[in-house]
Predicted model as a PDB file, atoms N, CA, C, CB and O in Angstrom, pLDDT in the B-factor column:
MODEL        1                                                                  
ATOM      1  N   MET A   1      17.587 -25.388  14.403  1.00 59.00           N  
ATOM      2  CA  MET A   1      16.247 -24.308  14.565  1.00 59.00           C  
ATOM      3  C   MET A   1      15.328 -25.283  15.227  1.00 59.00           C  
ATOM      4  CB  MET A   1      15.475 -23.598  12.960  1.00 59.00           C  
ATOM      5  O   MET A   1      15.192 -26.498  15.086  1.00 59.00           O  
ATOM      6  N   SER A   2      14.727 -24.388  16.000  1.00 69.00           N  
ATOM      7  CA  SER A   2      13.412 -25.206  16.874  1.00 69.00           C  
ATOM      8  C   SER A   2      12.165 -25.196  15.942  1.00 69.00           C  
ATOM      9  CB  SER A   2      12.901 -24.326  18.476  1.00 69.00           C  
ATOM     10  O   SER A   2      12.055 -24.540  14.906  1.00 69.00           O  
ATOM     11  N   ASN A   3      11.356 -25.934  16.423  1.00 68.00           N  
ATOM     12  CA  ASN A   3      10.165 -26.168  15.737  1.00 68.00           C  
ATOM     13  C   ASN A   3       9.301 -25.085  15.371  1.00 68.00           C  
ATOM     14  CB  ASN A   3       9.474 -26.978  16.414  1.00 68.00           C  
ATOM     15  O   ASN A   3       8.700 -25.022  14.299  1.00 68.00           O  
ATOM     16  N   ALA A   4       9.244 -24.063  16.471  1.00 62.00           N  
ATOM     17  CA  ALA A   4       8.498 -22.863  16.553  1.00 62.00           C  
ATOM     18  C   ALA A   4       9.094 -21.831  15.435  1.00 62.00           C  
ATOM     19  CB  ALA A   4       8.585 -22.282  18.070  1.00 62.00           C  
ATOM     20  O   ALA A   4       8.353 -21.073  14.808  1.00 62.00           O  
ATOM     21  N   THR A   5      10.604 -21.882  15.237  1.00 58.00           N  
ATOM     22  CA  THR A   5      11.173 -21.047  14.386  1.00 58.00           C  
ATOM     23  C   THR A   5      10.794 -21.242  12.869  1.00 58.00           C  
ATOM     24  CB  THR A   5      12.536 -21.157  14.604  1.00 58.00           C  
ATOM     25  O   THR A   5      10.635 -20.414  11.973  1.00 58.00           O  
ATOM     26  N   LYS A   6      10.696 -22.731  12.885  1.00 62.00           N  
ATOM     27  CA  LYS A   6      10.453 -23.286  11.619  1.00 62.00           C  
ATOM     28  C   LYS A   6       9.108 -23.052  11.166  1.00 62.00           C  
ATOM     29  CB  LYS A   6      10.724 -24.655  11.614  1.00 62.00           C  
ATOM     30  O   LYS A   6       8.815 -22.936   9.975  1.00 62.00           O  
ATOM     31  N   CYS A   7       8.416 -22.995  11.973  1.00 61.00           N  
ATOM     32  CA  CYS A   7       6.983 -22.776  11.630  1.00 61.00           C  
ATOM     33  C   CYS A   7       6.647 -21.282  11.719  1.00 61.00           C  
ATOM     34  CB  CYS A   7       6.040 -23.602  12.592  1.00 61.00           C  
ATOM     35  O   CYS A   7       5.647 -20.972  11.071  1.00 61.00           O  
ATOM     36  N   LEU A   8       7.146 -20.468  12.257  1.00 59.00           N  
ATOM     37  CA  LEU A   8       7.134 -18.718  12.211  1.00 59.00           C  
ATOM     38  C   LEU A   8       7.770 -18.563  10.867  1.00 59.00           C  
ATOM     39  CB  LEU A   8       8.150 -17.782  13.561  1.00 59.00           C  
ATOM     40  O   LEU A   8       7.008 -18.093  10.023  1.00 59.00           O  
ATOM     41  N   PHE A   9       8.967 -18.839  10.468  1.00 61.00           N  
ATOM     42  CA  PHE A   9       9.765 -18.769   9.442  1.00 61.00           C  
ATOM     43  C   PHE A   9      10.242 -19.624   8.605  1.00 61.00           C  
ATOM     44  CB  PHE A   9      10.505 -18.371   9.730  1.00 61.00           C  
ATOM     45  O   PHE A   9      11.451 -19.826   8.499  1.00 61.00           O  
ATOM     46  N   PRO A  10       9.309 -20.252   7.881  1.00 65.00           N  
ATOM     47  CA  PRO A  10       9.808 -21.368   7.106  1.00 65.00           C  
ATOM     48  C   PRO A  10      10.632 -21.024   5.805  1.00 65.00           C  
ATOM     49  CB  PRO A  10       8.644 -22.195   6.734  1.00 65.00           C  
ATOM     50  O   PRO A  10      10.533 -19.939   5.231  1.00 65.00           O  
ATOM     51  N   GLN A  11      11.403 -21.987   5.420  1.00 68.00           N  
ATOM     52  CA  GLN A  11      12.329 -21.772   4.414  1.00 68.00           C  
ATOM     53  C   GLN A  11      12.390 -23.234   3.570  1.00 68.00           C  
ATOM     54  CB  GLN A  11      13.784 -21.279   5.094  1.00 68.00           C  
ATOM     55  O   GLN A  11      12.590 -24.393   3.934  1.00 68.00           O  
ATOM     56  N   SER A  12      12.148 -22.674   2.407  1.00 77.00           N  
ATOM     57  CA  SER A  12      12.102 -24.086   1.267  1.00 77.00           C  
ATOM     58  C   SER A  12      13.321 -24.122   0.511  1.00 77.00           C  
ATOM     59  CB  SER A  12      10.818 -24.039   0.024  1.00 77.00           C  
ATOM     60  O   SER A  12      13.998 -23.125   0.259  1.00 77.00           O  
ATOM     61  N   ARG A  13      13.612 -25.418   0.118  1.00 81.00           N  
ATOM     62  CA  ARG A  13      15.056 -25.736  -0.575  1.00 81.00           C  
ATOM     63  C   ARG A  13      14.977 -24.923  -1.855  1.00 81.00           C  
ATOM     64  CB  ARG A  13      15.353 -27.467  -0.947  1.00 81.00           C  
ATOM     65  O   ARG A  13      13.900 -24.544  -2.315  1.00 81.00           O  
ATOM     66  N   TYR A  14      16.241 -24.648  -2.457  1.00 79.00           N  
ATOM     67  CA  TYR A  14      16.466 -24.038  -3.617  1.00 79.00           C  
ATOM     68  C   TYR A  14      16.820 -25.033  -4.737  1.00 79.00           C  
ATOM     69  CB  TYR A  14      17.473 -23.060  -3.414  1.00 79.00           C  
ATOM     70  O   TYR A  14      17.810 -25.760  -4.654  1.00 79.00           O  
ATOM     71  N   TYR A  15      15.916 -25.041  -5.867  1.00 84.00           N  
ATOM     72  CA  TYR A  15      16.279 -26.164  -6.609  1.00 84.00           C  
ATOM     73  C   TYR A  15      16.427 -25.678  -8.029  1.00 84.00           C  
ATOM     74  CB  TYR A  15      15.266 -27.302  -6.463  1.00 84.00           C  
ATOM     75  O   TYR A  15      16.259 -26.379  -9.027  1.00 84.00           O  
ATOM     76  N   GLY A  16      16.819 -24.176  -8.010  1.00 82.00           N  
ATOM     77  CA  GLY A  16      17.270 -23.854  -9.590  1.00 82.00           C  
ATOM     78  C   GLY A  16      18.969 -23.960  -9.474  1.00 82.00           C  
ATOM     79  O   GLY A  16      19.714 -24.333  -8.568  1.00 82.00           O  
ATOM     80  N   THR A  17      19.183 -23.482 -10.749  1.00 88.00           N  
ATOM     81  CA  THR A  17      20.783 -23.323 -10.941  1.00 88.00           C  
ATOM     82  C   THR A  17      21.470 -22.522  -9.812  1.00 88.00           C  
ATOM     83  CB  THR A  17      21.126 -22.538 -12.343  1.00 88.00           C  
ATOM     84  O   THR A  17      21.225 -21.349  -9.532  1.00 88.00           O  
ATOM     85  N   PHE A  18      22.400 -23.360  -9.185  1.00 90.00           N  
ATOM     86  CA  PHE A  18      23.127 -22.788  -8.036  1.00 90.00           C  
ATOM     87  C   PHE A  18      23.954 -21.556  -8.598  1.00 90.00           C  
ATOM     88  CB  PHE A  18      24.107 -23.921  -7.326  1.00 90.00           C  
ATOM     89  O   PHE A  18      24.744 -21.755  -9.521  1.00 90.00           O  
ATOM     90  N   THR A  19      23.809 -20.442  -8.129  1.00 92.00           N  
ATOM     91  CA  THR A  19      24.927 -19.265  -7.996  1.00 92.00           C  
ATOM     92  C   THR A  19      24.753 -18.649  -6.728  1.00 92.00           C  
ATOM     93  CB  THR A  19      24.834 -18.088  -9.127  1.00 92.00           C  
ATOM     94  O   THR A  19      23.595 -18.500  -6.338  1.00 92.00           O  
ATOM     95  N   PRO A  20      25.847 -18.203  -5.898  1.00 91.00           N  
ATOM     96  CA  PRO A  20      25.505 -17.469  -5.002  1.00 91.00           C  
ATOM     97  C   PRO A  20      24.245 -16.355  -5.110  1.00 91.00           C  
ATOM     98  CB  PRO A  20      26.620 -16.974  -4.753  1.00 91.00           C  
ATOM     99  O   PRO A  20      23.345 -16.271  -4.275  1.00 91.00           O  
ATOM    100  N   GLU A  21      24.352 -15.656  -6.117  1.00 92.00           N  
ATOM    101  CA  GLU A  21      23.343 -14.614  -6.420  1.00 92.00           C  
ATOM    102  C   GLU A  21      21.923 -15.343  -6.597  1.00 92.00           C  
ATOM    103  CB  GLU A  21      23.773 -13.775  -7.787  1.00 92.00           C  
ATOM    104  O   GLU A  21      20.975 -14.802  -6.027  1.00 92.00           O  
ATOM    105  N   ASN A  22      21.705 -16.389  -7.251  1.00 91.00           N  
ATOM    106  CA  ASN A  22      20.518 -16.929  -7.307  1.00 91.00           C  
ATOM    107  C   ASN A  22      19.906 -17.634  -5.981  1.00 91.00           C  
ATOM    108  CB  ASN A  22      20.615 -17.791  -8.352  1.00 91.00           C  
ATOM    109  O   ASN A  22      18.703 -17.766  -5.755  1.00 91.00           O  
ATOM    110  N   LEU A  23      20.975 -18.062  -5.148  1.00 91.00           N  
ATOM    111  CA  LEU A  23      20.598 -18.397  -3.709  1.00 91.00           C  
ATOM    112  C   LEU A  23      20.005 -17.454  -2.878  1.00 91.00           C  
ATOM    113  CB  LEU A  23      21.658 -18.782  -3.018  1.00 91.00           C  
ATOM    114  O   LEU A  23      18.961 -17.664  -2.261  1.00 91.00           O  
ATOM    115  N   MET A  24      20.709 -16.309  -2.841  1.00 93.00           N  
ATOM    116  CA  MET A  24      20.362 -15.260  -2.142  1.00 93.00           C  
ATOM    117  C   MET A  24      18.952 -14.535  -2.497  1.00 93.00           C  
ATOM    118  CB  MET A  24      21.440 -14.411  -2.268  1.00 93.00           C  
ATOM    119  O   MET A  24      18.099 -14.257  -1.654  1.00 93.00           O  
ATOM    120  N   PHE A  25      18.855 -14.275  -3.889  1.00 93.00           N  
ATOM    121  CA  PHE A  25      17.658 -13.806  -4.402  1.00 93.00           C  
ATOM    122  C   PHE A  25      16.592 -14.593  -3.880  1.00 93.00           C  
ATOM    123  CB  PHE A  25      17.647 -13.797  -5.814  1.00 93.00           C  
ATOM    124  O   PHE A  25      15.550 -14.038  -3.531  1.00 93.00           O  
ATOM    125  N   ASN A  26      16.760 -16.006  -3.777  1.00 92.00           N  
ATOM    126  CA  ASN A  26      15.670 -16.845  -3.599  1.00 92.00           C  
ATOM    127  C   ASN A  26      15.243 -16.947  -1.985  1.00 92.00           C  
ATOM    128  CB  ASN A  26      16.061 -18.246  -4.227  1.00 92.00           C  
ATOM    129  O   ASN A  26      14.170 -17.427  -1.619  1.00 92.00           O  
ATOM    130  N   ALA A  27      16.273 -16.410  -1.070  1.00 91.00           N  
ATOM    131  CA  ALA A  27      16.199 -16.345   0.485  1.00 91.00           C  
ATOM    132  C   ALA A  27      15.187 -14.906   0.400  1.00 91.00           C  
ATOM    133  CB  ALA A  27      18.013 -16.165   1.438  1.00 91.00           C  
ATOM    134  O   ALA A  27      14.257 -14.785   1.198  1.00 91.00           O  
ATOM    135  N   ASN A  28      15.450 -13.927  -0.566  1.00 94.00           N  
ATOM    136  CA  ASN A  28      14.906 -12.616  -0.462  1.00 94.00           C  
ATOM    137  C   ASN A  28      13.444 -12.636  -0.665  1.00 94.00           C  
ATOM    138  CB  ASN A  28      15.541 -11.706  -1.416  1.00 94.00           C  
ATOM    139  O   ASN A  28      12.578 -12.037  -0.027  1.00 94.00           O  
ATOM    140  N   LEU A  29      13.308 -13.569  -1.841  1.00 93.00           N  
ATOM    141  CA  LEU A  29      11.918 -13.842  -2.176  1.00 93.00           C  
ATOM    142  C   LEU A  29      11.161 -14.465  -1.368  1.00 93.00           C  
ATOM    143  CB  LEU A  29      11.788 -14.463  -3.189  1.00 93.00           C  
ATOM    144  O   LEU A  29       9.969 -14.183  -1.244  1.00 93.00           O  
ATOM    145  N   GLN A  30      11.865 -15.575  -0.583  1.00 93.00           N  
ATOM    146  CA  GLN A  30      10.854 -16.296   0.267  1.00 93.00           C  
ATOM    147  C   GLN A  30      10.354 -15.079   1.794  1.00 93.00           C  
ATOM    148  CB  GLN A  30      11.795 -18.015   0.851  1.00 93.00           C  
ATOM    149  O   GLN A  30       9.286 -14.894   2.378  1.00 93.00           O  
ATOM    150  N   GLU A  31      11.548 -14.572   1.931  1.00 93.00           N  
ATOM    151  CA  GLU A  31      11.343 -13.440   2.812  1.00 93.00           C  
ATOM    152  C   GLU A  31      10.090 -12.676   2.768  1.00 93.00           C  
ATOM    153  CB  GLU A  31      12.325 -12.562   2.600  1.00 93.00           C  
ATOM    154  O   GLU A  31       9.170 -12.559   3.578  1.00 93.00           O  
ATOM    155  N   PHE A  32      10.314 -12.167   1.556  1.00 96.00           N  
ATOM    156  CA  PHE A  32       9.383 -11.332   1.046  1.00 96.00           C  
ATOM    157  C   PHE A  32       7.896 -11.735   0.782  1.00 96.00           C  
ATOM    158  CB  PHE A  32       9.907 -10.939  -0.043  1.00 96.00           C  
ATOM    159  O   PHE A  32       6.964 -10.941   0.911  1.00 96.00           O  
ATOM    160  N   SER A  33       7.742 -13.196   0.355  1.00 94.00           N  
ATOM    161  CA  SER A  33       6.416 -13.688   0.379  1.00 94.00           C  
ATOM    162  C   SER A  33       6.019 -13.900   2.143  1.00 94.00           C  
ATOM    163  CB  SER A  33       6.379 -15.210  -0.611  1.00 94.00           C  
ATOM    164  O   SER A  33       4.888 -13.610   2.532  1.00 94.00           O  
ATOM    165  N   HIS A  34       6.633 -14.206   2.705  1.00 93.00           N  
ATOM    166  CA  HIS A  34       6.458 -14.521   4.096  1.00 93.00           C  
ATOM    167  C   HIS A  34       5.912 -13.183   4.959  1.00 93.00           C  
ATOM    168  CB  HIS A  34       7.896 -15.070   4.656  1.00 93.00           C  
ATOM    169  O   HIS A  34       5.034 -13.225   5.821  1.00 93.00           O  
ATOM    170  N   ARG A  35       6.549 -12.143   4.577  1.00 95.00           N  
ATOM    171  CA  ARG A  35       6.147 -10.880   5.182  1.00 95.00           C  
ATOM    172  C   ARG A  35       5.176 -10.310   4.579  1.00 95.00           C  
ATOM    173  CB  ARG A  35       7.088  -9.987   5.271  1.00 95.00           C  
ATOM    174  O   ARG A  35       4.572  -9.448   5.219  1.00 95.00           O  
ATOM    175  N   VAL A  36       4.760 -10.596   3.259  1.00 97.00           N  
ATOM    176  CA  VAL A  36       3.474 -10.176   2.484  1.00 97.00           C  
ATOM    177  C   VAL A  36       2.318 -10.937   3.217  1.00 97.00           C  
ATOM    178  CB  VAL A  36       3.533 -10.598   0.795  1.00 97.00           C  
ATOM    179  O   VAL A  36       1.383 -10.266   3.655  1.00 97.00           O  
ATOM    180  N   SER A  37       2.322 -12.063   3.350  1.00 95.00           N  
ATOM    181  CA  SER A  37       1.593 -13.035   4.328  1.00 95.00           C  
ATOM    182  C   SER A  37       0.974 -12.427   5.432  1.00 95.00           C  
ATOM    183  CB  SER A  37       2.485 -14.032   4.894  1.00 95.00           C  
ATOM    184  O   SER A  37      -0.227 -12.192   5.561  1.00 95.00           O  
ATOM    185  N   ILE A  38       1.893 -12.189   6.226  1.00 95.00           N  
ATOM    186  CA  ILE A  38       1.468 -11.663   7.446  1.00 95.00           C  
ATOM    187  C   ILE A  38       1.160 -10.224   7.353  1.00 95.00           C  
ATOM    188  CB  ILE A  38       2.446 -11.899   8.451  1.00 95.00           C  
ATOM    189  O   ILE A  38       0.314  -9.789   8.134  1.00 95.00           O  
ATOM    190  N   ILE A  39       1.676  -9.482   6.578  1.00 97.00           N  
ATOM    191  CA  ILE A  39       0.828  -8.148   6.322  1.00 97.00           C  
ATOM    192  C   ILE A  39      -0.811  -8.507   5.809  1.00 97.00           C  
ATOM    193  CB  ILE A  39       1.685  -7.189   5.002  1.00 97.00           C  
ATOM    194  O   ILE A  39      -1.791  -7.881   6.214  1.00 97.00           O  
ATOM    195  N   CYS A  40      -0.842  -9.264   5.166  1.00 97.00           N  
ATOM    196  CA  CYS A  40      -2.140  -9.727   4.597  1.00 97.00           C  
ATOM    197  C   CYS A  40      -3.003 -10.084   5.701  1.00 97.00           C  
ATOM    198  CB  CYS A  40      -1.995 -10.917   3.641  1.00 97.00           C  
ATOM    199  O   CYS A  40      -4.116  -9.569   5.807  1.00 97.00           O  
ATOM    200  N   SER A  41      -2.554 -10.950   6.550  1.00 96.00           N  
ATOM    201  CA  SER A  41      -3.325 -11.625   7.711  1.00 96.00           C  
ATOM    202  C   SER A  41      -3.545 -10.455   8.685  1.00 96.00           C  
ATOM    203  CB  SER A  41      -2.470 -12.929   8.455  1.00 96.00           C  
ATOM    204  O   SER A  41      -4.572 -10.521   9.361  1.00 96.00           O  
ATOM    205  N   LEU A  42      -2.727  -9.380   8.863  1.00 97.00           N  
ATOM    206  CA  LEU A  42      -3.102  -8.230   9.832  1.00 97.00           C  
ATOM    207  C   LEU A  42      -4.254  -7.272   9.526  1.00 97.00           C  
ATOM    208  CB  LEU A  42      -1.947  -7.379   9.985  1.00 97.00           C  
ATOM    209  O   LEU A  42      -4.943  -6.625  10.315  1.00 97.00           O  
ATOM    210  N   GLU A  43      -4.305  -7.351   7.904  1.00 97.00           N  
ATOM    211  CA  GLU A  43      -5.351  -6.522   7.202  1.00 97.00           C  
ATOM    212  C   GLU A  43      -6.619  -7.460   7.280  1.00 97.00           C  
ATOM    213  CB  GLU A  43      -4.913  -6.109   5.577  1.00 97.00           C  
ATOM    214  O   GLU A  43      -7.737  -7.050   7.589  1.00 97.00           O  
ATOM    215  N   THR A  44      -6.374  -8.507   7.027  1.00 97.00           N  
ATOM    216  CA  THR A  44      -7.806  -9.359   7.145  1.00 97.00           C  
ATOM    217  C   THR A  44      -8.329  -9.252   8.476  1.00 97.00           C  
ATOM    218  CB  THR A  44      -7.668 -10.975   6.841  1.00 97.00           C  
ATOM    219  O   THR A  44      -9.540  -9.118   8.650  1.00 97.00           O  
ATOM    220  N   GLY A  45      -7.481  -9.302   9.473  1.00 97.00           N  
ATOM    221  CA  GLY A  45      -7.918  -9.279  11.174  1.00 97.00           C  
ATOM    222  C   GLY A  45      -8.329  -7.976  11.246  1.00 97.00           C  
ATOM    223  O   GLY A  45      -8.931  -7.798  12.304  1.00 97.00           O  
ATOM    224  N   GLY A  46      -8.261  -6.995  10.577  1.00 97.00           N  
ATOM    225  CA  GLY A  46      -8.674  -5.566  11.208  1.00 97.00           C  
ATOM    226  C   GLY A  46      -7.482  -4.953  11.981  1.00 97.00           C  
ATOM    227  O   GLY A  46      -7.671  -3.902  12.593  1.00 97.00           O  
ATOM    228  N   LYS A  47      -6.315  -5.522  11.990  1.00 97.00           N  
ATOM    229  CA  LYS A  47      -5.191  -4.686  12.767  1.00 97.00           C  
ATOM    230  C   LYS A  47      -4.619  -3.488  12.100  1.00 97.00           C  
ATOM    231  CB  LYS A  47      -3.995  -5.556  13.063  1.00 97.00           C  
ATOM    232  O   LYS A  47      -4.153  -2.548  12.745  1.00 97.00           O  
ATOM    233  N   ILE A  48      -4.661  -3.533  10.642  1.00 97.00           N  
ATOM    234  CA  ILE A  48      -4.048  -2.578   9.770  1.00 97.00           C  
ATOM    235  C   ILE A  48      -5.050  -2.241   8.983  1.00 97.00           C  
ATOM    236  CB  ILE A  48      -2.891  -3.009   9.022  1.00 97.00           C  
ATOM    237  O   ILE A  48      -5.960  -3.062   8.864  1.00 97.00           O  
ATOM    238  N   SER A  49      -5.122  -1.107   8.340  1.00 97.00           N  
ATOM    239  CA  SER A  49      -5.906  -0.544   7.168  1.00 97.00           C  
ATOM    240  C   SER A  49      -5.230  -1.090   5.823  1.00 97.00           C  
ATOM    241  CB  SER A  49      -5.901   1.146   7.202  1.00 97.00           C  
ATOM    242  O   SER A  49      -4.042  -1.364   5.653  1.00 97.00           O  
ATOM    243  N   SER A  50      -6.300  -1.181   4.901  1.00 97.00           N  
ATOM    244  CA  SER A  50      -6.189  -1.810   3.582  1.00 97.00           C  
ATOM    245  C   SER A  50      -4.906  -0.902   2.843  1.00 97.00           C  
ATOM    246  CB  SER A  50      -7.788  -1.721   2.703  1.00 97.00           C  
ATOM    247  O   SER A  50      -4.033  -1.391   2.126  1.00 97.00           O  
ATOM    248  N   GLN A  51      -5.022   0.336   3.165  1.00 98.00           N  
ATOM    249  CA  GLN A  51      -3.952   1.472   2.476  1.00 98.00           C  
ATOM    250  C   GLN A  51      -2.545   1.264   3.243  1.00 98.00           C  
ATOM    251  CB  GLN A  51      -4.529   3.272   2.732  1.00 98.00           C  
ATOM    252  O   GLN A  51      -1.455   1.242   2.673  1.00 98.00           O  
ATOM    253  N   GLU A  52      -2.748   1.118   4.602  1.00 98.00           N  
ATOM    254  CA  GLU A  52      -1.532   0.644   5.447  1.00 98.00           C  
ATOM    255  C   GLU A  52      -0.670  -0.498   4.704  1.00 98.00           C  
ATOM    256  CB  GLU A  52      -2.075   0.041   6.900  1.00 98.00           C  
ATOM    257  O   GLU A  52       0.545  -0.505   4.510  1.00 98.00           O  
ATOM    258  N   ALA A  53      -1.652  -1.481   4.335  1.00 98.00           N  
ATOM    259  CA  ALA A  53      -1.103  -2.912   4.050  1.00 98.00           C  
ATOM    260  C   ALA A  53      -0.573  -2.898   2.563  1.00 98.00           C  
ATOM    261  CB  ALA A  53      -2.321  -4.121   4.244  1.00 98.00           C  
ATOM    262  O   ALA A  53       0.248  -3.679   2.081  1.00 98.00           O  
ATOM    263  N   TYR A  54      -1.176  -1.907   1.972  1.00 98.00           N  
ATOM    264  CA  TYR A  54      -0.785  -1.530   0.346  1.00 98.00           C  
ATOM    265  C   TYR A  54       0.477  -1.016   0.489  1.00 98.00           C  
ATOM    266  CB  TYR A  54      -1.765  -0.366  -0.495  1.00 98.00           C  
ATOM    267  O   TYR A  54       1.342  -1.479  -0.256  1.00 98.00           O  
ATOM    268  N   LEU A  55       0.791  -0.139   1.297  1.00 98.00           N  
ATOM    269  CA  LEU A  55       1.871   0.588   1.453  1.00 98.00           C  
ATOM    270  C   LEU A  55       3.104   0.017   2.174  1.00 98.00           C  
ATOM    271  CB  LEU A  55       1.460   1.653   2.034  1.00 98.00           C  
ATOM    272  O   LEU A  55       4.223   0.503   2.015  1.00 98.00           O  
ATOM    273  N   GLN A  56       2.879  -0.928   2.892  1.00 98.00           N  
ATOM    274  CA  GLN A  56       4.000  -1.861   3.438  1.00 98.00           C  
ATOM    275  C   GLN A  56       4.412  -2.923   2.301  1.00 98.00           C  
ATOM    276  CB  GLN A  56       3.458  -2.690   4.833  1.00 98.00           C  
ATOM    277  O   GLN A  56       5.589  -3.260   2.172  1.00 98.00           O  
ATOM    278  N   ILE A  57       3.453  -3.403   1.535  1.00 98.00           N  
ATOM    279  CA  ILE A  57       3.730  -4.311   0.474  1.00 98.00           C  
ATOM    280  C   ILE A  57       4.501  -3.481  -0.615  1.00 98.00           C  
ATOM    281  CB  ILE A  57       2.381  -4.974  -0.081  1.00 98.00           C  
ATOM    282  O   ILE A  57       5.528  -4.016  -1.033  1.00 98.00           O  
ATOM    283  N   ALA A  58       4.216  -2.438  -1.062  1.00 98.00           N  
ATOM    284  CA  ALA A  58       4.899  -1.514  -1.841  1.00 98.00           C  
ATOM    285  C   ALA A  58       6.171  -1.565  -1.799  1.00 98.00           C  
ATOM    286  CB  ALA A  58       4.600  -0.368  -1.600  1.00 98.00           C  
ATOM    287  O   ALA A  58       6.901  -1.944  -2.715  1.00 98.00           O  
ATOM    288  N   GLU A  59       6.589  -1.081  -0.437  1.00 98.00           N  
ATOM    289  CA  GLU A  59       7.843  -0.860   0.388  1.00 98.00           C  
ATOM    290  C   GLU A  59       8.717  -2.251   0.252  1.00 98.00           C  
ATOM    291  CB  GLU A  59       7.430  -0.503   2.059  1.00 98.00           C  
ATOM    292  O   GLU A  59       9.889  -2.307  -0.123  1.00 98.00           O  
ATOM    293  N   LEU A  60       8.074  -3.108   0.552  1.00 98.00           N  
ATOM    294  CA  LEU A  60       8.539  -4.438   0.483  1.00 98.00           C  
ATOM    295  C   LEU A  60       8.846  -5.012  -1.001  1.00 98.00           C  
ATOM    296  CB  LEU A  60       7.511  -5.272   1.164  1.00 98.00           C  
ATOM    297  O   LEU A  60       9.782  -5.758  -1.288  1.00 98.00           O  
ATOM    298  N   TRP A  61       8.011  -4.585  -1.747  1.00 98.00           N  
ATOM    299  CA  TRP A  61       8.619  -4.775  -3.443  1.00 98.00           C  
ATOM    300  C   TRP A  61       9.842  -3.811  -3.574  1.00 98.00           C  
ATOM    301  CB  TRP A  61       7.336  -4.243  -4.815  1.00 98.00           C  
ATOM    302  O   TRP A  61      10.972  -4.250  -3.783  1.00 98.00           O  
ATOM    303  N   ASN A  62       9.628  -2.759  -3.470  1.00 98.00           N  
ATOM    304  CA  ASN A  62      10.645  -1.944  -3.897  1.00 98.00           C  
ATOM    305  C   ASN A  62      12.178  -2.221  -3.218  1.00 98.00           C  
ATOM    306  CB  ASN A  62      10.141  -0.549  -3.614  1.00 98.00           C  
ATOM    307  O   ASN A  62      13.231  -1.829  -3.720  1.00 98.00           O  
ATOM    308  N   GLN A  63      12.051  -2.983  -1.970  1.00 97.00           N  
ATOM    309  CA  GLN A  63      13.371  -3.503  -1.417  1.00 97.00           C  
ATOM    310  C   GLN A  63      13.769  -4.668  -2.198  1.00 97.00           C  
ATOM    311  CB  GLN A  63      13.293  -3.897   0.095  1.00 97.00           C  
ATOM    312  O   GLN A  63      14.910  -4.714  -2.659  1.00 97.00           O  
ATOM    313  N   LEU A  64      12.728  -5.855  -2.440  1.00 97.00           N  
ATOM    314  CA  LEU A  64      12.904  -6.811  -3.343  1.00 97.00           C  
ATOM    315  C   LEU A  64      13.598  -6.479  -4.757  1.00 97.00           C  
ATOM    316  CB  LEU A  64      11.667  -7.315  -3.513  1.00 97.00           C  
ATOM    317  O   LEU A  64      14.495  -7.144  -5.276  1.00 97.00           O  
ATOM    318  N   GLU A  65      13.104  -5.515  -5.186  1.00 97.00           N  
ATOM    319  CA  GLU A  65      13.713  -5.097  -6.782  1.00 97.00           C  
ATOM    320  C   GLU A  65      15.163  -4.653  -6.438  1.00 97.00           C  
ATOM    321  CB  GLU A  65      12.779  -3.627  -7.679  1.00 97.00           C  
ATOM    322  O   GLU A  65      16.101  -5.184  -7.032  1.00 97.00           O  
ATOM    323  N   GLN A  66      15.427  -3.459  -5.264  1.00 96.00           N  
ATOM    324  CA  GLN A  66      16.599  -3.176  -4.878  1.00 96.00           C  
ATOM    325  C   GLN A  66      17.537  -4.324  -4.696  1.00 96.00           C  
ATOM    326  CB  GLN A  66      16.470  -2.482  -3.819  1.00 96.00           C  
ATOM    327  O   GLN A  66      18.692  -4.117  -5.070  1.00 96.00           O  
ATOM    328  N   SER A  67      17.261  -5.484  -4.196  1.00 95.00           N  
ATOM    329  CA  SER A  67      17.867  -6.464  -3.840  1.00 95.00           C  
ATOM    330  C   SER A  67      18.577  -7.305  -4.880  1.00 95.00           C  
ATOM    331  CB  SER A  67      17.060  -7.080  -3.185  1.00 95.00           C  
ATOM    332  O   SER A  67      19.681  -7.849  -4.867  1.00 95.00           O  
ATOM    333  N   LYS A  68      17.432  -7.238  -5.953  1.00 94.00           N  
ATOM    334  CA  LYS A  68      17.653  -8.027  -7.161  1.00 94.00           C  
ATOM    335  C   LYS A  68      18.822  -7.239  -8.001  1.00 94.00           C  
ATOM    336  CB  LYS A  68      16.207  -8.186  -8.031  1.00 94.00           C  
ATOM    337  O   LYS A  68      19.839  -7.762  -8.456  1.00 94.00           O  
ATOM    338  N   ARG A  69      18.417  -5.772  -8.108  1.00 94.00           N  
ATOM    339  CA  ARG A  69      19.343  -4.961  -8.649  1.00 94.00           C  
ATOM    340  C   ARG A  69      20.774  -5.072  -8.232  1.00 94.00           C  
ATOM    341  CB  ARG A  69      18.934  -3.764  -8.448  1.00 94.00           C  
ATOM    342  O   ARG A  69      21.753  -5.098  -8.977  1.00 94.00           O  
ATOM    343  N   ASN A  70      20.745  -5.139  -6.829  1.00 94.00           N  
ATOM    344  CA  ASN A  70      22.431  -5.208  -6.164  1.00 94.00           C  
ATOM    345  C   ASN A  70      22.957  -6.409  -6.342  1.00 94.00           C  
ATOM    346  CB  ASN A  70      22.632  -4.976  -4.533  1.00 94.00           C  
ATOM    347  O   ASN A  70      24.157  -6.497  -6.083  1.00 94.00           O  
ATOM    348  N   LEU A  71      22.314  -7.521  -6.771  1.00 89.00           N  
ATOM    349  CA  LEU A  71      22.729  -8.812  -6.596  1.00 89.00           C  
ATOM    350  C   LEU A  71      23.487  -9.037  -8.289  1.00 89.00           C  
ATOM    351  CB  LEU A  71      21.258  -9.912  -6.097  1.00 89.00           C  
ATOM    352  O   LEU A  71      24.450  -9.756  -8.558  1.00 89.00           O  
ATOM    353  N   LEU A  72      22.802  -8.293  -9.098  1.00 80.00           N  
ATOM    354  CA  LEU A  72      23.258  -8.493 -10.596  1.00 80.00           C  
ATOM    355  C   LEU A  72      24.300  -7.597 -10.940  1.00 80.00           C  
ATOM    356  CB  LEU A  72      22.130  -8.272 -11.621  1.00 80.00           C  
ATOM    357  O   LEU A  72      24.780  -7.612 -12.074  1.00 80.00           O  
TER     358      LEU A  72                                                      
ENDMDL                                                                          
END                                                                             
């Protein structure tokens, strides 16, 4: 993985009890938090409206909940 990729898409180690489901959910959760951070930055910078940011984050949340249900 290149330095630019590591900077743009950070991944932390998983320290919990290892199961494939826990590992996959952890990866999904990290992606969720990274995308929320980007959306918040776009809203703060005036690139998208607060309403658009809210809708995008709500959609990401629904996707995260769906992934959790699918993994269980």
